[in-house]
N, C-alpha and C positions, 0 to 999 in steps of 0.2 A: 504494500500500500504506500502510495506517495505521501510525502509530508510537505508542509508549507511553513514559511516563517510568519510569525504573528507579531505585528507592530504594536508598540505602546503597551507591552506587558513585560513584567520582570521574570515571568516563568511561563513555560508552555510544556505540557507533557510530551514525551517521545511518541512517535507514530500517530500524531494528530492527523486525522483524515483531511483531505482537501474539501470534501463535502460529505454530508450525511444523506444516504439514500434509503429508500424503503427496502425491505427484504421480503420477497414474495416467491414462494415455491422454490426456495433454495437459491435465489438469485438476487443480487443487489440491482435495483432498478430506480430510475427517476420517476417522478410523477408523470402520469399519462399526458397531462397538459404542459409539462415542463416547469410548473410553478415551484418556487422555493420561498423560504422565509429566512430572516436573519436570526442567528443564535448570538446572544449578547454575552460579553465578558462581564461577570458580576462586579469586577473591580472598576473597570472603566465605563461600563454601560454602553460599550461600543461593539458592533458586530465583529466576530472573529471567524465565523464561517457560515455557510448556507446549508440549509437542510431542505429536503424534498417536502413539499406541502401537499399532503394527501387530501383528496376529495372523494366524492361518491364513487367515481370509476375506479380509483385506486383501492378503496375498501372492497368494492365488488370483486376485484381481482384477487385480493388477499383472502377474502372469505371463500371464494370459489376454490382456491388452492387448498385451504384448510378443510373444506367440506370434502373435496376429492380424496385428500389424505385420510380423512376419517372413514369415509364410506368404502374406499378401495385399497387403502394402504395397510401396512402391517401393524401400525402402532396400537390401535384399539384392541386388536386380537392377541397381542403379545401376552404371555403369562406375566403376572405381576413381578416375578423374580427377574424376568428379562428386562422389563422397564426399569426395575430397581437398579440393576447393574449399570445401565446407561446413565441414570440420574446420579449415581455415585461417581461416575466418570465426570459428569458435569461439575460436581462439587470439587473433585480433585483439580480440574482445570481452573476453576474460579480461584481456588487457593493458590495455585501456581502463578496466577497473574494478579495476585492481590496488590502488589506495589503499583503496577501499571493502572489497575482499576482505581486505586485510591487517588493517584495523581490526576486522573481524568475527572473523578468525582469532585476533588478539591478545586480544580480549575474551573469546572462548569457550574458548580453550585455555591462555592464559597465556604464549604465545610472545612473545619480544621483537618489537617492531614491525619492526625491521630484518630479522629472520629471516623474519617473515611476508611482508614485501614480496618477499624472495627466493623464497619458495615460490610466490607468485603468478606471478612470471616463469617459474619452472620449470614450472608447470602449463601455461602457454601453449606452452612449448618441447616438452613431451611431446606435445601435439596436433600441432604442426608436424612432429615427428619421424615420427610414424606416418602423417600425411597425405602426406608425401614418400615414405615407404617403400612404401606400397601402389601408388603409381604406378610405382615402379621394379621391383616384384616381377613375376614372370612364371612361367608353368607350365614344367616341365622334363621332358625325356625322356632316358633313358639306355639304351643298347643294350649287351647282353652278347652279343657275336658268336656266332651259331649256337645261342643258348640262349633268350633272352628279351628283352623290351623293358620297361623300368621307366619309369613316368611319375609325375609329381607334378601333381595337379590341385587347385588351391586354391579352396575355396568356403566360405561361411559355414556355421556349424553350427546356430545357433538362438538361444535365450534364454540370456544369461549372467547368473548371479547374482554380484554383486560385494559383498563385505563388507570394510569399511575400518576402520582403527583411529582412536583419539582424538587422536593426536599428528600434527601436520601433515596434517589430514584432507583439505583441498581438493587439495593436491598429489598425495597418494596416491590420491585418487579419480580424478584425471586420468590417473594411471599405469595404471589399470585401464580407464577409459572409452575412452582413446585407441585402444589396440589392438583392443578388443572392437568398437567402432563402426567403426573403419577397415576391418576385414575383413568388414563387412556383417552382423554380429550385432545383435540388439536386447538391451537390458539392463534389469535390475532392480537398483538400488543400495540397499544397506542400510548407511547410515552408522552410526558408533559412537553409541550413545545418550548418551554423555558430551559429545560435541561435534558436534551436528547443525546448528549455525547456518550455517556457510559453505556446506554442501550445499544450503541453500535457495536459493542463487544459481543453481544449475545450470539449473533449468527456464527461467528468463528468458533465460539465455545460449543455450541450445539452440533455444528458440523464435525468438529474434532471428536466429540463424544459419541457420534454415530446416530444422532436423531435423524430420522428420514426427512427428506425434502417435503415441504408442505405442512408438516406438523407444527412448526413454529414460523410465524410471519410477523413483520413489523410494518405499520403504516404511521409515519410521522405527520404532524400537522396540528391545526387548531381544533378546538372542541365545538365551535359554533355550528349552527345549522348550515348544511351544505359542505361542511369540511369533515375531517376524519372522525373526530369523536362522535358527533351527532349521527353520522352515517353508520358508524359501527353499532351504536346502541339501537338504532331503528331497523337494522338489517333483519329480514325475515329468516335468514339461515343461521342466525346466531342465537341459540337457545340459552346461552349463559352469559351474563354480564357481571364483571367484578370491577368496582370503582373505589378508589380512595381519593378524597379531595374535600373541598369545602361544601358546606351543607346545602346552599342554594343550588349548586350544580347537581348535587346528589338528588335533590327533590325533582329536578327536571328529568334526570336520567330515570329515576324511579317511575315517573309518569309516562315516559316514553316506552319503558319496558312492560308496564302494567297490562296493556291490551293483549299481549301474548302470554301473560302469566309466567314469565320467565323467572327462574330462581336467580337471585342476585345477592352475592355476599357483599355487604356494604362496610365501609370504614370511613365515617365522616368525623372530622375533627378540626379544631382551630388552634393554630400555634404561631409563635413568633418566627421570623425568618432566622436562618442559621447564623450563629455567631462567627466572627472572623478568626482566622488563624493568626499566629504571632507575626507571620511574615507578610500578611496581606491585609488590606483595609477593606472591609465590607461596605459597599455603597449600594443600598437597596435600589434596584431599578424601579422607576415609577410605573413601569408597565407590568410588574410581577403581581400575582395575586397575593392577598394578605395571608393565605394559609393553604395548606394541603393536608398534612397529617401531623400529628403531634409526636414528639420524641417518645413519649410514653407509649403511644400506639405502636411505634416502630420497634420498641424493645419488648413488647409483649410476646407471649408464646404464639407460635403459628396457629392459625385457625384450623379447626378440624375439617377435613376435606369431604365431609358427608354430602354437602350440597353440590359437589362436583360430579356426583354419580346419582343414578336414579334410585339407588338404594337408600337415599335420604328418606324415602317414604316406605311404609310397610304395606304390602299387598296381602289381602286376606282371601282365602278360599274357604267357602262354607262347608261344614259337615254337620249333619243332623238338621239343625234349625238355623235360620238367618241370624247373624250376630247382632247384638244390641249396639246402639251407638256408643262409641267410646270403649267397647269391650276389648 
């Protein structure tokens, strides 16, 4: 990957890309209409590179790739142990690139480098947690004597749309990617437009770990109507939505997802912007949102992945007489 010199900064991470592209069906691609947006340096509030600006057509392409990988690819039908091995490889690669990841995160978000290093380690642990969990999980059956048999059958649902915030982006992306992929779903990730840099590392990580093409996709861009975020939430072929961000945006997303009754793991919070490191001065960009998720949310235990599989609900088959409500 080629690199470029960045003016008016005292530090730039190694291997900084010339531009950030979408990642669809195993390939880095520009927006279909060629549109881009500026990514701002949090110290100078000046653009330091351009990122592809996704819209309806780009989301359609990413969802189509994810849907094809789900319906005709090997990922959903792999044994849990097989997916677990691949996700452990993902964790190993994340750990091996921890310094590079932390430098990118610090440069793009203004996080102190020590905290960014901790977030890289946490991202690896998130994948290990869910890689171990899916091996230990099993289907269940419960009998109500003389009345019914209840059973839980866990299976993947389909394409998951993942929308992440601008603070600690890489770790919070791992928080969503881990359970979605572990349970056999395919994904389309929409990172925050304010901090898309570290998300550009995921394609190489997943390719090296052996994740099949189409299972993981990225569309960058804004969240408003007609752009990437809104298009992903409203897409009829995306049965799962996971969002972390401020409450008003969450309410809009919830309303857009409601007509199709899609299960949606939410994390809404309000927090201050990240503090500065000793070597950099944090100048809050006027265009950045006031919040995304709180540090306390980021440090909590990973959410249980039940809602990523259809086993989140219990199916009943009657025996003898019809079951009572709530039985």
